Backbone as numpy.savetxt, mean C-alpha at the origin, in Angstrom:
# Nx Ny Nz CAx CAy CAz Cx Cy Cz
18.56 -1.89 4.09 18.02 -0.87 3.20 18.25 0.51 3.79
18.41 1.46 2.95 18.81 2.80 3.42 17.69 3.47 4.21
18.10 4.41 5.04 17.20 5.18 5.87 17.09 6.57 5.26
15.98 6.86 4.57 15.83 8.13 3.90 15.41 9.19 4.88
15.55 10.46 4.50 15.24 11.57 5.41 13.82 11.54 5.90
12.89 11.17 5.07 11.46 11.21 5.43 10.87 9.82 5.72
11.63 8.75 5.46 11.10 7.40 5.60 12.17 6.51 6.22
11.75 5.63 7.11 12.65 4.60 7.63 12.14 3.25 7.22
13.06 2.30 7.08 12.67 0.95 6.67 13.50 -0.03 7.48
12.82 -1.01 8.10 13.47 -2.05 8.84 12.95 -3.40 8.37
13.85 -4.33 8.01 13.49 -5.67 7.60 13.94 -6.65 8.66
13.02 -7.39 9.25 13.38 -8.28 10.37 13.66 -9.70 9.90
13.89 -10.58 10.84 14.23 -11.97 10.54 13.11 -12.74 9.91
11.89 -12.26 9.99 10.75 -12.91 9.35 10.53 -12.44 7.91
11.48 -11.63 7.42 11.35 -11.03 6.09 10.15 -10.11 5.95
9.81 -9.46 7.07 8.73 -8.47 7.08 9.39 -7.09 7.14
9.04 -6.25 6.19 9.58 -4.88 6.14 8.59 -3.93 6.78
9.07 -3.14 7.72 8.24 -2.10 8.35 8.73 -0.74 7.85
7.83 -0.04 7.18 8.13 1.29 6.63 7.45 2.34 7.51
8.17 3.34 7.93 7.61 4.39 8.79 7.73 5.76 8.07
6.60 6.46 7.94 6.65 7.86 7.56 7.25 8.59 8.76
8.28 9.40 8.48 9.10 9.88 9.58 9.19 11.40 9.63
8.01 12.02 9.66 7.97 13.47 9.79 6.94 13.85 10.86
7.13 13.27 12.03 6.14 13.35 13.08 5.86 14.79 13.51
6.88 15.65 13.46 6.71 17.03 13.89 5.74 17.81 12.97
5.52 17.31 11.77 4.60 17.92 10.81 3.41 17.00 10.53
3.13 16.07 11.46 2.01 15.15 11.33 2.18 14.30 10.05
3.43 14.05 9.68 3.77 13.27 8.47 3.15 13.86 7.22
3.00 15.18 7.19 2.54 15.87 5.99 3.50 15.62 4.85
2.96 15.53 3.64 3.72 15.11 2.46 4.33 16.33 1.78
5.65 16.43 1.83 6.36 17.45 1.05 7.18 16.76 -0.05
7.95 17.52 -0.79 8.69 16.94 -1.90 9.67 15.83 -1.43
10.44 16.05 -0.35 11.32 14.98 0.13 10.54 13.71 0.52
9.30 13.85 1.02 8.50 12.70 1.37 8.10 11.94 0.11
7.66 12.65 -0.93 7.34 11.99 -2.19 8.55 11.16 -2.68
9.70 11.84 -2.69 10.91 11.20 -3.22 11.32 9.99 -2.40
11.23 10.13 -1.08 11.66 9.02 -0.21 10.74 7.81 -0.34
9.43 8.05 -0.38 8.49 6.95 -0.50 8.67 6.24 -1.84
8.77 7.02 -2.94 8.93 6.41 -4.25 10.24 5.63 -4.37
11.29 6.15 -3.76 12.57 5.43 -3.77 12.46 4.14 -2.97
11.77 4.19 -1.86 11.58 3.01 -1.01 10.79 1.93 -1.76
9.75 2.35 -2.47 8.95 1.41 -3.26 9.84 0.72 -4.31
10.67 1.50 -4.97 11.56 0.92 -5.98 12.48 -0.11 -5.38
13.02 0.17 -4.20 13.94 -0.76 -3.52 13.21 -2.02 -3.07
11.99 -1.88 -2.57 11.23 -3.05 -2.11 10.86 -3.95 -3.29
10.54 -3.37 -4.43 10.20 -4.18 -5.61 11.34 -5.09 -6.03
12.58 -4.67 -5.81 13.73 -5.43 -6.24 14.13 -6.52 -5.22
13.62 -6.43 -4.01 14.03 -7.35 -2.95 13.20 -8.64 -3.00
13.83 -9.75 -3.40 13.13 -11.00 -3.57 12.92 -11.76 -2.25
13.54 -11.28 -1.19 13.41 -11.99 0.09 12.25 -11.50 0.94
11.80 -10.26 0.71 10.70 -9.70 1.50 9.40 -10.43 1.18
8.66 -10.79 2.27 7.41 -11.52 2.07 6.18 -10.74 2.50
6.38 -9.62 3.22 5.28 -8.75 3.60 5.82 -7.39 3.96
5.00 -6.35 3.72 5.38 -4.97 4.03 4.30 -4.35 4.90
4.70 -3.64 5.94 3.79 -2.90 6.78 4.20 -1.43 6.73
3.23 -0.56 6.50 3.49 0.88 6.44 2.75 1.55 7.59
3.46 2.36 8.35 2.83 3.10 9.45 3.42 4.51 9.50
2.88 5.32 10.40 3.39 6.66 10.57 3.91 6.89 11.98
5.03 7.54 12.12 5.54 7.91 13.44 4.77 9.07 14.03
4.68 9.16 15.34 4.02 10.30 15.96 2.53 10.09 16.18
1.80 11.19 16.26 0.39 11.15 16.67 -0.55 10.79 15.49
-0.08 10.90 14.24 -0.96 10.71 13.10 -0.26 9.88 12.02
-1.06 9.14 11.27 -0.49 8.39 10.15 0.01 9.37 9.09
-0.89 10.25 8.61 -0.49 11.25 7.61 -1.61 12.26 7.47
-1.31 13.52 7.65 -2.33 14.58 7.60 -2.57 15.13 6.19
-1.89 14.54 5.18 -2.12 14.98 3.83 -0.96 15.81 3.27
-1.21 16.50 2.21 -0.16 17.31 1.57 0.27 18.48 2.44
1.57 18.74 2.41 2.11 19.98 2.98 1.91 21.07 1.92
0.67 21.61 1.87 0.30 22.51 0.78 1.20 23.72 0.68
1.54 24.31 1.79 2.37 25.50 1.79 3.73 25.20 1.17
4.32 24.08 1.56 5.63 23.70 1.06 5.59 23.45 -0.44
4.56 22.76 -0.93 4.47 22.40 -2.32 4.12 23.63 -3.20
3.30 24.52 -2.68 2.96 25.72 -3.43 4.18 26.64 -3.60
5.09 26.56 -2.64 6.31 27.35 -2.75 7.38 26.68 -3.63
7.11 25.47 -4.08 8.05 24.76 -4.93 7.31 24.36 -6.21
7.04 25.34 -7.04 6.24 25.08 -8.24 6.95 24.19 -9.25
8.24 24.30 -9.29 9.01 23.41 -10.18 8.85 21.96 -9.75
8.97 21.75 -8.43 8.81 20.38 -7.91 7.40 19.87 -8.14
6.42 20.73 -7.94 5.04 20.34 -8.16 4.79 19.93 -9.61
5.35 20.64 -10.56 5.21 20.30 -11.95 5.90 18.97 -12.28
7.03 18.71 -11.62 7.70 17.41 -11.80 6.85 16.28 -11.32
6.10 16.49 -10.25 5.22 15.43 -9.73 4.12 15.09 -10.72
3.63 16.09 -11.44 2.51 15.89 -12.36 2.95 15.47 -13.76
4.23 15.61 -14.05 4.71 15.33 -15.41 4.58 13.85 -15.74
4.15 13.55 -16.97 4.01 12.17 -17.44 4.81 11.97 -18.73
5.56 10.84 -18.79 6.22 10.49 -20.02 5.22 9.89 -21.00
4.16 9.25 -20.44 3.16 8.62 -21.29 1.83 8.75 -20.57
0.74 9.12 -21.25 -0.54 9.44 -20.56 -1.03 8.34 -19.60
-0.88 7.07 -19.96 -1.45 6.01 -19.13 -0.53 5.51 -18.02
0.69 6.01 -17.97 1.63 5.60 -16.93 1.54 6.56 -15.75
1.72 6.08 -14.51 1.62 6.97 -13.38 2.75 7.96 -13.30
2.43 9.20 -12.89 3.50 10.18 -12.64 3.98 9.96 -11.23
4.92 10.83 -10.80 5.53 10.61 -9.46 4.51 10.74 -8.32
3.53 11.66 -8.49 2.51 11.81 -7.46 1.63 10.57 -7.38
1.30 9.98 -8.50 0.45 8.80 -8.51 1.21 7.54 -8.08
2.47 7.48 -8.41 3.29 6.33 -8.01 3.38 6.23 -6.49
3.26 7.35 -5.81 3.26 7.40 -4.36 2.19 6.48 -3.77
1.08 6.30 -4.50 0.00 5.43 -4.06 -0.01 4.12 -4.82
-0.06 4.19 -6.15 -0.21 2.96 -6.93 1.04 2.11 -6.98
2.18 2.67 -6.62 3.44 1.91 -6.64 3.44 0.72 -5.72
2.66 0.78 -4.63 2.60 -0.37 -3.71 2.00 -1.58 -4.37
1.21 -1.39 -5.40 0.61 -2.54 -6.12 1.68 -3.36 -6.84
2.79 -2.72 -7.20 3.81 -3.40 -7.97 4.80 -4.15 -7.10
4.71 -4.01 -5.78 5.56 -4.78 -4.87 4.96 -6.18 -4.81
5.71 -7.22 -5.19 5.13 -8.57 -5.32 4.99 -9.31 -3.98
4.43 -8.65 -3.00 4.07 -9.27 -1.73 3.01 -8.42 -1.08
2.31 -8.93 -0.06 1.25 -8.16 0.57 1.75 -6.90 1.23
1.01 -5.81 1.08 1.34 -4.53 1.72 0.19 -4.15 2.64
0.50 -3.97 3.94 -0.51 -3.69 4.95 -0.25 -2.29 5.52
-1.27 -1.46 5.56 -1.14 -0.13 6.16 -1.75 -0.16 7.57
-0.97 0.30 8.54 -1.43 0.44 9.93 -1.67 1.88 10.19
-2.94 2.24 10.45 -3.35 3.65 10.45 -3.82 4.06 11.82
-3.34 5.23 12.24 -3.84 5.83 13.50 -3.94 7.32 13.29
-4.76 7.99 14.08 -4.89 9.43 13.96 -5.42 9.86 12.59
-4.91 10.97 12.10 -5.40 11.49 10.83 -4.85 10.70 9.64
-5.74 10.38 8.71 -5.37 9.76 7.44 -6.14 10.55 6.39
-5.57 11.66 5.99 -6.29 12.67 5.18 -5.62 12.88 3.84
-6.42 13.27 2.87 -5.90 13.70 1.58 -4.94 12.72 0.95
-3.73 13.19 0.68 -2.70 12.33 0.09 -2.38 11.15 0.95
-2.54 11.28 2.27 -2.32 10.16 3.16 -3.31 9.05 2.92
-4.56 9.41 2.67 -5.59 8.40 2.39 -5.34 7.76 1.03
-4.93 8.55 0.04 -4.61 7.95 -1.26 -3.41 7.02 -1.16
-2.45 7.40 -0.32 -1.28 6.53 -0.06 -1.74 5.19 0.49
-2.54 5.23 1.54 -2.99 3.99 2.20 -3.89 3.14 1.30
-4.63 3.82 0.41 -5.54 3.11 -0.49 -4.78 2.26 -1.52
-3.48 2.52 -1.65 -2.68 1.74 -2.58 -2.24 0.40 -2.03
-2.48 0.16 -0.73 -2.07 -1.09 -0.13 -3.10 -2.19 -0.35
-2.78 -3.37 0.13 -3.66 -4.52 0.00 -4.62 -4.64 1.20
-4.19 -4.16 2.36 -5.01 -4.21 3.57 -4.78 -2.91 4.32
-5.83 -2.46 5.06 -5.73 -1.30 5.91 -6.34 -1.59 7.27
-5.52 -1.54 8.30 -5.95 -1.79 9.65 -5.86 -0.47 10.41
-6.96 -0.03 11.01 -7.00 1.31 11.59 -7.42 1.27 13.07
-6.95 2.22 13.83 -7.36 2.35 15.23 -8.75 2.95 15.27
-9.52 2.73 16.37 -10.88 3.25 16.47 -10.97 4.77 16.40
-9.88 5.46 16.83 -9.92 6.94 16.87 -9.34 7.57 15.61
-9.07 6.78 14.59 -8.55 7.35 13.32 -9.65 8.15 12.60
-9.24 9.06 11.76 -10.20 9.82 10.94 -9.70 9.84 9.49
-10.65 9.92 8.57 -10.34 9.80 7.14 -11.00 10.91 6.36
-10.29 11.44 5.36 -10.86 12.52 4.57 -10.18 12.56 3.20
-11.02 12.72 2.15 -10.49 13.08 0.83 -10.61 14.58 0.78
-9.56 15.27 1.23 -9.71 16.69 1.57 -9.23 17.66 0.51
-8.85 17.18 -0.65 -8.28 18.10 -1.66 -9.20 19.23 -2.06
-10.54 19.00 -1.97 -11.48 20.06 -2.34 -11.31 21.30 -1.49
-10.80 21.14 -0.27 -10.58 22.32 0.60 -9.60 23.29 -0.03
-8.72 22.78 -0.88 -7.67 23.61 -1.46 -7.98 23.88 -2.96
-9.21 23.58 -3.37 -9.58 23.81 -4.75 -8.94 22.81 -5.68
-8.69 21.59 -5.20 -8.04 20.57 -6.00 -8.90 19.30 -6.06
-8.53 18.39 -6.93 -9.15 17.07 -6.94 -8.10 16.04 -6.50
-8.51 14.90 -5.99 -7.52 13.86 -5.63 -6.86 13.32 -6.89
-5.56 13.50 -7.00 -4.86 13.14 -8.25 -3.65 12.25 -8.00
-3.64 11.52 -6.91 -2.52 10.65 -6.55 -2.96 9.19 -6.64
-3.63 8.83 -7.71 -4.11 7.46 -7.85 -5.46 7.21 -7.27
-6.10 8.24 -6.75 -7.39 8.07 -6.10 -8.46 7.57 -7.05
-8.36 7.98 -8.34 -9.35 7.55 -9.32 -9.30 6.05 -9.53
-8.16 5.44 -9.23 -8.02 3.99 -9.36 -8.36 3.31 -8.05
-7.81 3.80 -6.97 -7.96 3.11 -5.68 -9.38 3.20 -5.12
-9.96 4.40 -5.16 -11.26 4.57 -4.51 -12.36 3.82 -5.23
-12.25 3.67 -6.55 -13.29 2.93 -7.29 -13.29 1.46 -6.92
-12.12 0.95 -6.52 -12.04 -0.45 -6.13 -12.52 -0.71 -4.72
-12.45 0.31 -3.88 -12.76 0.13 -2.47 -14.15 0.60 -2.10
-14.66 1.66 -2.75 -15.90 2.30 -2.33 -16.94 2.33 -3.43
-18.19 2.52 -3.04 -19.23 2.84 -4.00 -18.99 4.23 -4.56
-19.50 4.43 -5.76 -19.28 5.70 -6.42 -19.89 6.87 -5.64
-21.09 6.70 -5.09 -21.72 7.82 -4.37 -20.94 8.18 -3.11
-20.39 7.19 -2.41 -19.60 7.48 -1.22 -18.34 8.23 -1.61
-17.71 7.81 -2.72 -16.49 8.47 -3.17 -16.79 9.93 -3.57
-17.84 10.12 -4.32 -18.22 11.48 -4.76 -18.51 12.36 -3.56
-19.24 11.85 -2.59 -19.57 12.64 -1.41 -18.30 13.07 -0.66
-17.40 12.11 -0.44 -16.19 12.46 0.29 -15.31 13.41 -0.47
-15.18 13.19 -1.80 -14.28 14.03 -2.61 -14.85 15.43 -2.84
-16.18 15.55 -2.92 -16.78 16.86 -3.19 -16.93 17.69 -1.91
-17.16 17.08 -0.76 -17.38 17.81 0.46 -16.14 17.95 1.32
-15.16 17.08 1.09 -13.94 17.04 1.92 -14.26 16.77 3.39
-15.38 16.10 3.63 -15.78 15.82 5.02 -14.86 14.78 5.64
-14.82 14.78 6.97 -14.10 13.74 7.71 -15.06 12.66 8.13
-14.59 11.40 8.10 -15.39 10.30 8.62 -14.55 9.52 9.62
-15.23 8.84 10.53 -14.49 8.08 11.52 -14.18 6.66 11.04
-13.50 5.88 11.85 -13.06 4.57 11.43 -14.23 3.63 11.16
-15.26 3.72 11.96 -16.42 2.86 11.78 -17.08 3.11 10.42
-17.22 4.38 10.06 -17.81 4.73 8.80 -16.86 4.33 7.64
-15.55 4.51 7.84 -14.58 4.14 6.84 -14.61 2.63 6.55
-14.82 1.84 7.60 -14.95 0.40 7.38 -16.23 0.07 6.63
-17.29 0.77 6.98 -18.57 0.59 6.28 -18.42 0.93 4.78
-17.64 1.95 4.49 -17.43 2.38 3.10 -16.47 1.47 2.33
-15.67 0.68 3.05 -14.70 -0.17 2.42 -13.27 0.31 2.44
-13.02 1.48 3.06 -11.68 2.03 3.15 -10.81 1.29 4.16
-11.43 0.68 5.17 -10.71 -0.01 6.23 -11.04 -1.48 6.20
-10.00 -2.31 6.30 -10.19 -3.76 6.29 -10.57 -4.27 7.68
-9.95 -3.69 8.72 -10.18 -4.16 10.07 -9.89 -3.03 11.05
-10.60 -3.02 12.19 -10.40 -2.02 13.26 -9.69 -2.71 14.41
-8.68 -2.04 14.95 -7.91 -2.61 16.06 -7.36 -1.51 16.93
-7.36 -1.72 18.25 -6.76 -0.76 19.17 -5.26 -0.65 18.96
-4.66 -1.70 18.43 -3.22 -1.71 18.15 -3.01 -2.06 16.69
-3.15 -1.09 15.83 -3.14 -1.42 14.36 -1.82 -2.02 13.88
-0.69 -1.53 14.39 0.58 -2.09 13.93 0.71 -3.54 14.38
0.38 -3.80 15.65 0.49 -5.19 16.16 -0.45 -6.13 15.41
-1.64 -5.63 15.08 -2.58 -6.44 14.30 -2.06 -6.65 12.89
-1.45 -5.63 12.31 -0.87 -5.76 11.00 0.27 -6.78 11.02
1.07 -6.74 12.04 2.20 -7.69 12.11 1.68 -9.13 12.28
0.63 -9.28 13.05 0.01 -10.60 13.22 -0.45 -11.15 11.86
-1.08 -10.31 11.08 -1.49 -10.70 9.73 -0.29 -11.05 8.87
0.75 -10.21 8.96 1.96 -10.45 8.17 2.57 -11.81 8.49
2.56 -12.18 9.76 3.11 -13.50 10.15 2.29 -14.63 9.54
1.00 -14.47 9.43 0.17 -15.48 8.76 0.56 -15.59 7.31
0.80 -14.45 6.69 1.07 -14.43 5.25 2.43 -15.02 4.94
3.44 -14.74 5.75 4.80 -15.23 5.43 4.90 -16.73 5.66
3.88 -17.37 6.21 3.86 -18.82 6.35 3.53 -19.49 5.02
3.12 -18.69 4.03 2.81 -19.19 2.70 3.95 -18.91 1.73
3.93 -19.65 0.63 4.99 -19.49 -0.39 5.02 -18.05 -0.90
6.19 -17.47 -0.97 6.32 -16.11 -1.52 5.86 -16.04 -2.98
5.95 -17.17 -3.70 5.49 -17.19 -5.09 3.95 -17.16 -5.13
3.31 -17.84 -4.19 1.84 -17.81 -4.12 1.39 -16.39 -3.75
2.04 -15.74 -2.82 1.65 -14.38 -2.43 1.78 -13.43 -3.63
2.90 -13.55 -4.34 3.12 -12.64 -5.49 2.13 -12.94 -6.62
1.91 -14.23 -6.90 1.01 -14.58 -7.99 -0.43 -14.21 -7.68
-0.86 -14.42 -6.44 -2.23 -14.09 -6.07 -2.46 -12.58 -6.16
-1.53 -11.80 -5.66 -1.66 -10.34 -5.72 -1.73 -9.88 -7.18
-0.82 -10.36 -8.00 -0.78 -9.95 -9.41 -2.05 -10.41 -10.13
-2.51 -11.63 -9.85 -3.70 -12.18 -10.52 -4.91 -11.29 -10.29
-5.16 -10.91 -9.04 -6.38 -10.17 -8.77 -6.27 -8.70 -9.16
-5.06 -8.14 -9.13 -4.90 -6.78 -9.64 -5.11 -6.74 -11.15
-4.65 -7.77 -11.84 -4.76 -7.81 -13.30 -6.18 -8.12 -13.77
-6.92 -8.89 -12.97 -8.20 -9.46 -13.49 -9.45 -8.83 -12.84
-9.30 -8.00 -11.82 -10.47 -7.50 -11.09 -11.43 -6.78 -12.02
-10.88 -6.09 -13.01 -11.73 -5.37 -13.94 -11.56 -5.86 -15.38
-10.96 -7.00 -15.56 -10.71 -7.51 -16.90 -11.90 -8.28 -17.43
-11.80 -8.73 -18.68 -12.83 -9.59 -19.24 -12.75 -10.97 -18.58
-13.86 -11.71 -18.58 -13.84 -13.07 -18.02 -12.79 -13.95 -18.71
-12.66 -13.83 -20.02 -11.69 -14.64 -20.72 -10.28 -14.38 -20.27
-9.91 -13.12 -20.14 -8.58 -12.76 -19.66 -8.35 -13.26 -18.24
-9.34 -13.14 -17.38 -9.22 -13.59 -16.02 -8.93 -15.09 -15.95
-9.66 -15.86 -16.76 -9.47 -17.31 -16.77 -8.11 -17.69 -17.34
-7.66 -16.94 -18.36 -6.35 -17.24 -18.93 -5.23 -16.96 -17.96
-5.25 -15.79 -17.30 -4.18 -15.47 -16.35 -4.18 -16.40 -15.13
-5.37 -16.83 -14.73 -5.46 -17.77 -13.62 -4.70 -19.06 -13.96
-4.92 -19.57 -15.17 -4.22 -20.79 -15.59 -2.72 -20.55 -15.77
-2.37 -19.44 -16.40 -0.95 -19.17 -16.69 -0.17 -18.99 -15.41
-0.69 -18.23 -14.44 0.02 -18.04 -13.18 0.10 -19.32 -12.39
-0.93 -20.16 -12.47 -0.87 -21.43 -11.78 0.25 -22.33 -12.33
0.42 -22.33 -13.66 1.50 -23.10 -14.24 2.85 -22.59 -13.75
3.03 -21.28 -13.71 4.30 -20.70 -13.24 4.58 -21.05 -11.78
3.53 -21.06 -10.96 3.69 -21.43 -9.56 4.02 -22.93 -9.43
3.35 -23.77 -10.22 3.55 -25.21 -10.14 4.98 -25.64 -10.45
5.62 -24.97 -11.40 6.97 -25.38 -11.78 8.04 -24.76 -10.87
7.64 -23.96 -9.92 8.60 -23.33 -9.01 8.97 -24.24 -7.84
10.17 -24.08 -7.32 10.64 -24.92 -6.20 9.88 -24.65 -4.92
9.36 -23.45 -4.73 8.64 -23.14 -3.50 7.31 -23.91 -3.39
6.78 -24.41 -4.54 5.56 -25.19 -4.48 5.81 -26.50 -3.74
6.97 -27.13 -4.00 7.34 -28.37 -3.35 7.60 -28.10 -1.87
8.28 -27.01 -1.60 8.59 -26.68 -0.20 7.29 -26.45 0.57
6.34 -25.77 -0.04 5.04 -25.49 0.63 4.35 -26.80 1.01
4.35 -27.77 0.12 3.69 -29.04 0.40 4.40 -29.77 1.55
5.74 -29.73 1.55 6.48 -30.38 2.63 6.25 -29.69 3.97
6.14 -28.37 3.97 5.91 -27.62 5.19 4.57 -27.98 5.83
3.58 -28.32 5.01 2.28 -28.71 5.52 2.34 -30.02 6.28
3.30 -30.87 5.90 3.43 -32.18 6.57 4.34 -32.16 7.78
5.14 -31.07 7.88 6.11 -30.96 8.98 5.50 -30.21 10.16
5.77 -30.65 11.36 5.26 -29.98 12.54 6.28 -29.02 13.17
7.56 -29.28 12.91 8.59 -28.39 13.46 9.78 -28.40 12.51
10.70 -27.47 12.74 11.87 -27.32 11.89 11.50 -27.27 10.41
10.53 -26.46 10.10 10.04 -26.40 8.75 11.10 -25.75 7.84
11.25 -26.29 6.66 12.22 -25.79 5.72 11.84 -24.39 5.26
12.77 -23.45 5.25 12.42 -22.09 4.80 12.19 -22.03 3.29
11.37 -21.08 2.90 11.13 -20.87 1.49 12.37 -20.28 0.80
12.50 -20.53 -0.46 13.52 -19.87 -1.26 13.07 -18.46 -1.59
14.02 -17.60 -1.97 13.62 -16.23 -2.38 12.57 -16.32 -3.52
11.71 -15.36 -3.57 10.62 -15.34 -4.53 11.13 -15.52 -5.97
10.48 -16.44 -6.69 10.82 -16.70 -8.10 9.78 -16.19 -9.07
8.53 -16.10 -8.63 7.45 -15.66 -9.52 7.64 -14.25 -9.93
7.41 -13.97 -11.22 7.49 -12.59 -11.73 6.30 -12.37 -12.65
């Protein structure tokens, strides 16, 4: 996969993709090239049927310090492109930066250290898991600039946090530590080595059928806020699709084998 100016991507022999925000000299602050690189990377990952897990981290001292406000304010045309929508209910480019990770049909794990502020927090909230170092800090900081969080935060934060916690963070732009972030639901797990812990989890996940991973992720994203009837229908429909796939047979055989386990086929579930 290509190495973009602001993002690097490496896919290893375990079919685990490691994505790095690559603007360490600016604390991985988000400028227009960063938006473009992340969204392009998401598009490429969605098409790759061999990938079974994705880990996102930041190079340097911080995961992401938020928007590069000065850069974006000086590029008003670019800023308007980020907010432009072809259809009201579809995400624009700014929102796709966060919610786009949901459309990747495999688990996405964010490994967080240092600052995870503003747009960086909305980015991480789009993943399936967030593992953070004890010294990380978190902030919905858009209010400092007279803005509201508009990069998918209205979707992500409601699923992770209580409404009062979200309102407090978004209105005050206060910083919270990792312990408080875990209490609020923003952090899945705390680790001194977040990337290593994320990779350990990824190895557990890739031991399962890629069709099961894709179907489970899609099922719960589709049904978490749906009607009971819709949830029960999709549960049955996705199960049928998984049952008729070749990876279901391979998964059963792998459970009986102690060594030289047969590899899974590329993901078939859609």
